[in-house]
C-alpha positions as YAML, in Angstrom:
chain: A
units: angstrom
residues:
- id: 1
  name: UNK
  ca: [155.16, 15.59, 190.71]
- id: 2
  name: UNK
  ca: [155.64, 16.12, 187.01]
- id: 3
  name: UNK
  ca: [156.45, 13.38, 184.53]
- id: 4
  name: UNK
  ca: [157.69, 14.20, 181.06]
- id: 5
  name: UNK
  ca: [155.73, 12.63, 178.22]
- id: 6
  name: UNK
  ca: [156.09, 12.61, 174.45]
- id: 7
  name: UNK
  ca: [152.73, 12.17, 172.74]
- id: 8
  name: UNK
  ca: [152.35, 11.11, 169.12]
- id: 9
  name: UNK
  ca: [148.88, 11.57, 167.60]
- id: 10
  name: UNK
  ca: [147.09, 10.67, 164.38]
- id: 11
  name: UNK
  ca: [143.39, 11.47, 164.39]
- id: 12
  name: UNK
  ca: [142.88, 11.18, 160.64]
- id: 13
  name: UNK
  ca: [141.07, 13.74, 158.51]
- id: 14
  name: UNK
  ca: [137.95, 14.10, 160.66]
- id: 15
  name: UNK
  ca: [139.52, 13.76, 164.11]
- id: 16
  name: UNK
  ca: [138.76, 15.94, 167.13]
- id: 17
  name: UNK
  ca: [141.89, 18.05, 166.72]
- id: 18
  name: UNK
  ca: [140.39, 21.15, 168.31]
- id: 19
  name: UNK
  ca: [139.80, 19.30, 171.61]
- id: 20
  name: UNK
  ca: [143.23, 17.67, 171.46]
- id: 21
  name: UNK
  ca: [144.93, 21.00, 170.73]
- id: 22
  name: UNK
  ca: [143.00, 22.61, 173.58]
- id: 23
  name: UNK
  ca: [144.17, 19.83, 175.93]
- id: 24
  name: UNK
  ca: [147.77, 20.18, 174.72]
- id: 25
  name: UNK
  ca: [147.65, 23.96, 175.13]
- id: 26
  name: UNK
  ca: [146.19, 23.60, 178.64]
- id: 27
  name: UNK
  ca: [149.17, 21.37, 179.53]
- id: 28
  name: UNK
  ca: [151.65, 23.81, 177.92]
- id: 29
  name: UNK
  ca: [152.87, 21.15, 175.48]
- id: 30
  name: UNK
  ca: [155.58, 22.03, 173.01]
- id: 31
  name: UNK
  ca: [155.47, 21.10, 169.33]
- id: 32
  name: UNK
  ca: [158.15, 18.57, 168.32]
- id: 33
  name: UNK
  ca: [157.38, 17.95, 164.64]
- id: 34
  name: UNK
  ca: [154.37, 16.71, 162.72]
- id: 35
  name: UNK
  ca: [151.88, 15.14, 165.14]
- id: 36
  name: UNK
  ca: [154.34, 15.07, 168.02]
- id: 37
  name: UNK
  ca: [154.21, 16.98, 171.30]
- id: 38
  name: UNK
  ca: [156.13, 16.95, 174.57]
- id: 39
  name: UNK
  ca: [154.69, 17.99, 177.90]
- id: 40
  name: UNK
  ca: [155.14, 17.88, 181.64]
- id: 41
  name: UNK
  ca: [152.15, 16.01, 183.08]
- id: 42
  name: UNK
  ca: [151.10, 16.27, 186.71]
- id: 43
  name: UNK
  ca: [150.93, 12.83, 188.30]
- id: 44
  name: UNK
  ca: [150.99, 11.20, 191.72]
- id: 45
  name: UNK
  ca: [153.51, 8.65, 190.43]
- id: 46
  name: UNK
  ca: [156.21, 8.20, 187.82]
- id: 47
  name: UNK
  ca: [155.36, 4.54, 187.24]
- id: 48
  name: UNK
  ca: [154.74, 4.06, 183.51]
- id: 49
  name: UNK
  ca: [151.65, 1.83, 183.84]
- id: 50
  name: UNK
  ca: [149.96, 4.07, 186.39]
- id: 51
  name: UNK
  ca: [150.63, 7.24, 184.38]
- id: 52
  name: UNK
  ca: [149.34, 5.42, 181.29]
- id: 53
  name: UNK
  ca: [145.98, 4.66, 182.96]
- id: 54
  name: UNK
  ca: [145.53, 8.19, 184.31]
- id: 55
  name: UNK
  ca: [146.54, 9.84, 181.03]
- id: 56
  name: UNK
  ca: [144.22, 7.60, 179.01]
- id: 57
  name: UNK
  ca: [141.22, 8.49, 181.20]
- id: 58
  name: UNK
  ca: [142.14, 12.17, 181.08]
- id: 59
  name: UNK
  ca: [142.27, 12.15, 177.28]
- id: 60
  name: UNK
  ca: [139.02, 10.15, 177.01]
- id: 61
  name: UNK
  ca: [137.31, 12.84, 179.10]
- id: 62
  name: UNK
  ca: [138.52, 15.66, 176.84]
- id: 63
  name: UNK
  ca: [138.72, 14.26, 173.32]
- id: 64
  name: UNK
  ca: [136.26, 12.39, 171.13]
- id: 65
  name: UNK
  ca: [138.19, 9.24, 170.18]
- id: 66
  name: UNK
  ca: [137.16, 7.34, 167.04]
- id: 67
  name: UNK
  ca: [138.10, 3.72, 166.34]
- id: 68
  name: UNK
  ca: [140.75, 4.76, 163.79]
- id: 69
  name: UNK
  ca: [142.44, 7.37, 166.02]
- id: 70
  name: UNK
  ca: [145.93, 6.64, 167.29]
- id: 71
  name: UNK
  ca: [147.68, 8.22, 170.25]
- id: 72
  name: UNK
  ca: [150.99, 6.89, 171.54]
- id: 73
  name: UNK
  ca: [152.80, 7.92, 174.71]
- id: 74
  name: UNK
  ca: [156.51, 7.67, 175.50]
- id: 75
  name: UNK
  ca: [158.05, 8.32, 178.90]
- id: 76
  name: UNK
  ca: [160.81, 7.17, 181.21]
- id: 77
  name: UNK
  ca: [159.59, 4.57, 183.70]
- id: 78
  name: UNK
  ca: [160.75, 5.17, 187.26]
- id: 79
  name: UNK
  ca: [160.81, 1.42, 187.97]
- id: 80
  name: UNK
  ca: [163.82, 0.73, 185.73]
- id: 81
  name: UNK
  ca: [164.73, 4.15, 184.22]
- id: 82
  name: UNK
  ca: [164.01, 2.82, 180.71]
- id: 83
  name: UNK
  ca: [162.13, 4.72, 178.04]
- id: 84
  name: UNK
  ca: [158.82, 3.00, 177.34]
- id: 85
  name: UNK
  ca: [156.02, 3.57, 174.88]
- id: 86
  name: UNK
  ca: [152.48, 2.28, 174.44]
- id: 87
  name: UNK
  ca: [149.40, 3.09, 172.41]
- id: 88
  name: UNK
  ca: [146.80, 4.92, 174.46]
- id: 89
  name: UNK
  ca: [144.36, 4.46, 171.58]
- id: 90
  name: UNK
  ca: [144.75, 2.53, 168.34]
- id: 91
  name: UNK
  ca: [147.37, 0.07, 167.25]
- id: 92
  name: UNK
  ca: [150.55, -0.24, 165.25]
- id: 93
  name: UNK
  ca: [150.13, -0.39, 161.48]
- id: 94
  name: UNK
  ca: [152.38, -1.27, 158.56]
- id: 95
  name: UNK
  ca: [155.30, 1.16, 158.32]
- id: 96
  name: UNK
  ca: [155.50, 3.23, 155.11]
- id: 97
  name: UNK
  ca: [159.20, 2.38, 154.78]
- id: 98
  name: UNK
  ca: [158.70, -1.39, 154.70]
- id: 99
  name: UNK
  ca: [160.24, -2.91, 151.58]
- id: 100
  name: UNK
  ca: [162.65, -0.05, 150.84]
- id: 101
  name: UNK
  ca: [165.82, -1.82, 152.01]
- id: 102
  name: UNK
  ca: [167.17, -4.27, 149.47]
- id: 103
  name: UNK
  ca: [168.93, -7.29, 150.96]
- id: 104
  name: UNK
  ca: [172.12, -8.62, 149.35]
- id: 105
  name: UNK
  ca: [170.22, -11.54, 147.83]
- id: 106
  name: UNK
  ca: [167.65, -9.13, 146.37]
- id: 107
  name: UNK
  ca: [170.40, -7.07, 144.72]
- id: 108
  name: UNK
  ca: [171.87, -10.17, 143.09]
- id: 109
  name: UNK
  ca: [168.49, -11.07, 141.60]
- id: 110
  name: UNK
  ca: [168.22, -7.73, 139.77]
- id: 111
  name: UNK
  ca: [170.78, -8.54, 137.07]
...
């Protein structure tokens, strides 16, 4: 069966992009914006956690992953039909938009 996955990737400046791009091309992924791809992935199950484990091993076997690399998968879990996401490699970091929204109390303090 095929499961549909959205993959976000950030391998930094020296990342193994050629291997990642080869893997994405092999899986006929489509480009969905900067560092974002969608693909149909062959799997024995559509359970999010099981697909996660298989996909992680598959990527580890094809791409050199450094400690600063980040890959995040998103897919619909068959168990509850909810969209779920999880880092395959790396972790969440501070968002570049943090601090842009001014709260009402902040606005009052300006003048």
